[in-house]
Biopython code that builds the backbone (N, CA, C, O; Angstrom):
import numpy as np
from Bio.PDB.StructureBuilder import StructureBuilder

atoms = [
    (1, "MET", "N", (-16.557, -44.800, -63.459)),
    (1, "MET", "CA", (-16.503, -44.764, -64.914)),
    (1, "MET", "C", (-15.041, -44.807, -65.369)),
    (1, "MET", "O", (-14.198, -44.107, -64.808)),
    (2, "ALA", "N", (-14.742, -45.613, -66.368)),
    (2, "ALA", "CA", (-13.384, -45.734, -66.873)),
    (2, "ALA", "C", (-12.996, -44.479, -67.648)),
    (2, "ALA", "O", (-13.829, -43.845, -68.296)),
    (3, "SER", "N", (-11.717, -44.137, -67.566)),
    (3, "SER", "CA", (-11.239, -42.967, -68.306)),
    (3, "SER", "C", (-11.184, -43.278, -69.797)),
    (3, "SER", "O", (-11.140, -44.438, -70.208)),
    (4, "ARG", "N", (-11.187, -42.219, -70.590)),
    (4, "ARG", "CA", (-11.139, -42.415, -72.042)),
    (4, "ARG", "C", (-9.835, -43.090, -72.460)),
    (4, "ARG", "O", (-9.820, -43.905, -73.383)),
    (5, "THR", "N", (-8.756, -42.751, -71.784)),
    (5, "THR", "CA", (-7.453, -43.366, -72.080)),
    (5, "THR", "C", (-7.497, -44.857, -71.791)),
    (5, "THR", "O", (-6.989, -45.669, -72.564)),
    (6, "GLY", "N", (-8.109, -45.202, -70.673)),
    (6, "GLY", "CA", (-8.220, -46.614, -70.304)),
    (6, "GLY", "C", (-9.032, -47.403, -71.311)),
    (6, "GLY", "O", (-8.679, -48.526, -71.670)),
    (7, "LYS", "N", (-10.132, -46.800, -71.765)),
    (7, "LYS", "CA", (-10.979, -47.452, -72.765)),
    (7, "LYS", "C", (-10.209, -47.675, -74.061)),
    (7, "LYS", "O", (-10.283, -48.740, -74.675)),
    (8, "THR", "N", (-9.459, -46.632, -74.464)),
    (8, "THR", "CA", (-8.682, -46.715, -75.701)),
    (8, "THR", "C", (-7.639, -47.811, -75.602)),
    (8, "THR", "O", (-7.485, -48.608, -76.527)),
    (9, "ARG", "N", (-6.928, -47.858, -74.497)),
    (9, "ARG", "CA", (-5.883, -48.866, -74.308)),
    (9, "ARG", "C", (-6.472, -50.273, -74.348)),
    (9, "ARG", "O", (-5.893, -51.181, -74.944)),
    (10, "MET", "N", (-7.623, -50.441, -73.711)),
    (10, "MET", "CA", (-8.260, -51.751, -73.682)),
    (10, "MET", "C", (-8.736, -52.145, -75.078)),
    (10, "MET", "O", (-8.576, -53.295, -75.489)),
    (11, "ALA", "N", (-9.324, -51.190, -75.810)),
    (11, "ALA", "CA", (-9.801, -51.461, -77.169)),
    (11, "ALA", "C", (-8.644, -51.863, -78.066)),
    (11, "ALA", "O", (-8.769, -52.786, -78.871)),
    (12, "ARG", "N", (-7.510, -51.172, -77.928)),
    (12, "ARG", "CA", (-6.331, -51.502, -78.735)),
    (12, "ARG", "C", (-5.820, -52.889, -78.403)),
    (12, "ARG", "O", (-5.426, -53.644, -79.292)),
    (13, "LYS", "N", (-5.829, -53.220, -77.131)),
    (13, "LYS", "CA", (-5.362, -54.531, -76.687)),
    (13, "LYS", "C", (-6.237, -55.634, -77.278)),
    (13, "LYS", "O", (-5.732, -56.657, -77.742)),
    (14, "ILE", "N", (-7.553, -55.417, -77.257)),
    (14, "ILE", "CA", (-8.502, -56.399, -77.794)),
    (14, "ILE", "C", (-8.321, -56.546, -79.304)),
    (14, "ILE", "O", (-8.306, -57.658, -79.830)),
    (15, "ARG", "N", (-8.184, -55.405, -79.999)),
    (15, "ARG", "CA", (-7.988, -55.446, -81.455)),
    (15, "ARG", "C", (-6.712, -56.192, -81.815)),
    (15, "ARG", "O", (-6.686, -56.986, -82.756)),
    (16, "LYS", "N", (-5.662, -55.929, -81.059)),
    (16, "LYS", "CA", (-4.377, -56.589, -81.298)),
    (16, "LYS", "C", (-4.497, -58.092, -81.090)),
    (16, "LYS", "O", (-3.914, -58.872, -81.844)),
    (17, "ALA", "N", (-5.248, -58.502, -80.074)),
    (17, "ALA", "CA", (-5.422, -59.924, -79.773)),
    (17, "ALA", "C", (-6.247, -60.627, -80.852)),
    (17, "ALA", "O", (-6.033, -61.804, -81.142)),
    (18, "ARG", "N", (-7.205, -59.882, -81.450)),
    (18, "ARG", "CA", (-8.083, -60.483, -82.462)),
    (18, "ARG", "C", (-7.407, -60.640, -83.818)),
    (18, "ARG", "O", (-7.827, -61.472, -84.624)),
    (19, "LYS", "N", (-6.368, -59.853, -84.082)),
    (19, "LYS", "CA", (-5.727, -59.879, -85.398)),
    (19, "LYS", "C", (-5.144, -61.247, -85.685)),
    (19, "LYS", "O", (-4.469, -61.829, -84.835)),
    (20, "GLY", "N", (-5.396, -61.757, -86.861)),
    (20, "GLY", "CA", (-4.815, -63.018, -87.278)),
    (20, "GLY", "C", (-5.513, -64.256, -86.738)),
    (20, "GLY", "O", (-5.021, -65.370, -86.916)),
    (21, "LYS", "N", (-6.652, -64.073, -86.081)),
    (21, "LYS", "CA", (-7.362, -65.237, -85.523)),
    (21, "LYS", "C", (-7.823, -66.179, -86.628)),
    (21, "LYS", "O", (-7.721, -67.399, -86.491)),
    (22, "ALA", "N", (-8.335, -65.611, -87.733)),
    (22, "ALA", "CA", (-8.825, -66.434, -88.839)),
    (22, "ALA", "C", (-7.677, -67.228, -89.444)),
    (22, "ALA", "O", (-7.821, -68.417, -89.730)),
    (23, "ARG", "N", (-6.538, -66.572, -89.640)),
    (23, "ARG", "CA", (-5.376, -67.238, -90.223)),
    (23, "ARG", "C", (-4.880, -68.349, -89.304)),
    (23, "ARG", "O", (-4.570, -69.450, -89.759)),
    (24, "LYS", "N", (-4.808, -68.056, -88.024)),
    (24, "LYS", "CA", (-4.345, -69.051, -87.058)),
    (24, "LYS", "C", (-5.267, -70.261, -87.026)),
    (24, "LYS", "O", (-4.799, -71.398, -86.966)),
    (25, "ARG", "N", (-6.581, -70.023, -87.064)),
    (25, "ARG", "CA", (-7.557, -71.107, -87.034)),
    (25, "ARG", "C", (-7.433, -71.958, -88.297)),
    (25, "ARG", "O", (-7.493, -73.186, -88.242)),
    (26, "LYS", "N", (-7.258, -71.276, -89.449)),
    (26, "LYS", "CA", (-7.124, -71.978, -90.720)),
    (26, "LYS", "C", (-5.878, -72.866, -90.715)),
    (26, "LYS", "O", (-5.931, -74.017, -91.147)),
    (27, "GLU", "N", (-4.772, -72.335, -90.231)),
    (27, "GLU", "CA", (-3.531, -73.110, -90.175)),
    (27, "GLU", "C", (-3.648, -74.284, -89.209)),
    (27, "GLU", "O", (-3.114, -75.365, -89.454)),
    (28, "GLN", "N", (-4.352, -74.051, -88.115)),
    (28, "GLN", "CA", (-4.528, -75.107, -87.122)),
    (28, "GLN", "C", (-5.340, -76.254, -87.706)),
    (28, "GLN", "O", (-5.031, -77.419, -87.458)),
    (29, "ASN", "N", (-6.383, -75.934, -88.486)),
    (29, "ASN", "CA", (-7.238, -76.960, -89.077)),
    (29, "ASN", "C", (-6.542, -77.684, -90.226)),
    (29, "ASN", "O", (-6.648, -78.903, -90.360)),
    (30, "LYS", "N", (-5.831, -76.922, -91.050)),
    (30, "LYS", "CA", (-5.230, -77.476, -92.255)),
    (30, "LYS", "C", (-3.845, -78.062, -91.987)),
    (30, "LYS", "O", (-3.434, -79.019, -92.642)),
    (31, "GLY", "N", (-3.142, -77.495, -91.043)),
    (31, "GLY", "CA", (-1.749, -77.880, -90.802)),
    (31, "GLY", "C", (-0.838, -76.897, -91.514)),
    (31, "GLY", "O", (-1.190, -76.388, -92.578)),
    (32, "THR", "N", (0.322, -76.624, -90.946)),
    (32, "THR", "CA", (1.185, -75.587, -91.492)),
    (32, "THR", "C", (2.306, -76.156, -92.358)),
    (32, "THR", "O", (3.076, -75.387, -92.935)),
    (33, "THR", "N", (2.420, -77.462, -92.466)),
    (33, "THR", "CA", (3.478, -78.059, -93.270)),
    (33, "THR", "C", (3.140, -77.885, -94.746)),
    (33, "THR", "O", (2.040, -78.236, -95.173)),
    (34, "PRO", "N", (4.078, -77.346, -95.535)),
    (34, "PRO", "CA", (3.797, -77.179, -96.966)),
    (34, "PRO", "C", (3.720, -78.522, -97.681)),
    (34, "PRO", "O", (4.361, -79.491, -97.272)),
    (35, "LYS", "N", (2.944, -78.571, -98.735)),
    (35, "LYS", "CA", (2.802, -79.800, -99.493)),
    (35, "LYS", "C", (4.076, -80.033, -100.290)),
    (35, "LYS", "O", (4.585, -79.109, -100.925)),
    (36, "PHE", "N", (4.586, -81.232, -100.266)),
    (36, "PHE", "CA", (5.750, -81.582, -101.083)),
    (36, "PHE", "C", (5.671, -83.055, -101.440)),
    (36, "PHE", "O", (5.186, -83.867, -100.652)),
    (37, "PRO", "N", (6.149, -83.398, -102.627)),
    (37, "PRO", "CA", (6.092, -84.791, -103.049)),
    (37, "PRO", "C", (7.050, -85.654, -102.232)),
    (37, "PRO", "O", (8.132, -85.205, -101.855)),
    (38, "ILE", "N", (6.652, -86.871, -101.968)),
    (38, "ILE", "CA", (7.495, -87.795, -101.228)),
    (38, "ILE", "C", (8.166, -88.741, -102.223)),
    (38, "ILE", "O", (7.506, -89.488, -102.946)),
    (39, "HIS", "N", (9.501, -88.684, -102.235)),
    (39, "HIS", "CA", (10.264, -89.539, -103.155)),
    (39, "HIS", "C", (10.779, -90.743, -102.397)),
    (39, "HIS", "O", (11.462, -90.595, -101.384)),
    (40, "ILE", "N", (10.466, -91.917, -102.870)),
    (40, "ILE", "CA", (10.983, -93.133, -102.271)),
    (40, "ILE", "C", (12.083, -93.642, -103.201)),
    (40, "ILE", "O", (11.806, -94.153, -104.286)),
    (41, "ASP", "N", (13.326, -93.495, -102.763)),
    (41, "ASP", "CA", (14.467, -93.901, -103.606)),
    (41, "ASP", "C", (15.045, -95.216, -103.142)),
    (41, "ASP", "O", (16.006, -95.710, -103.731)),
]
sb = StructureBuilder()
sb.init_structure("model")
sb.init_model(0)
sb.init_chain("A")
sb.init_seg("    ")
for serial, (resi, resn, name, xyz) in enumerate(atoms, 1):
    if name == "N":
        sb.init_residue(resn, " ", resi, " ")
    sb.init_atom(name, np.array(xyz, "f"), 0.0, 1.0, " ", f" {name:<3s}", serial, name[0])
structure = sb.get_structure()
């Protein structure tokens, strides 16, 4: 049986890895370059 400390450490690691997944996926799909007008001079 895993120790309580081990479980806690693993849970924290998993939570940390999951943070920002939605944002990362959204940026990957949409692209991270900001929209800007293209001027042809």
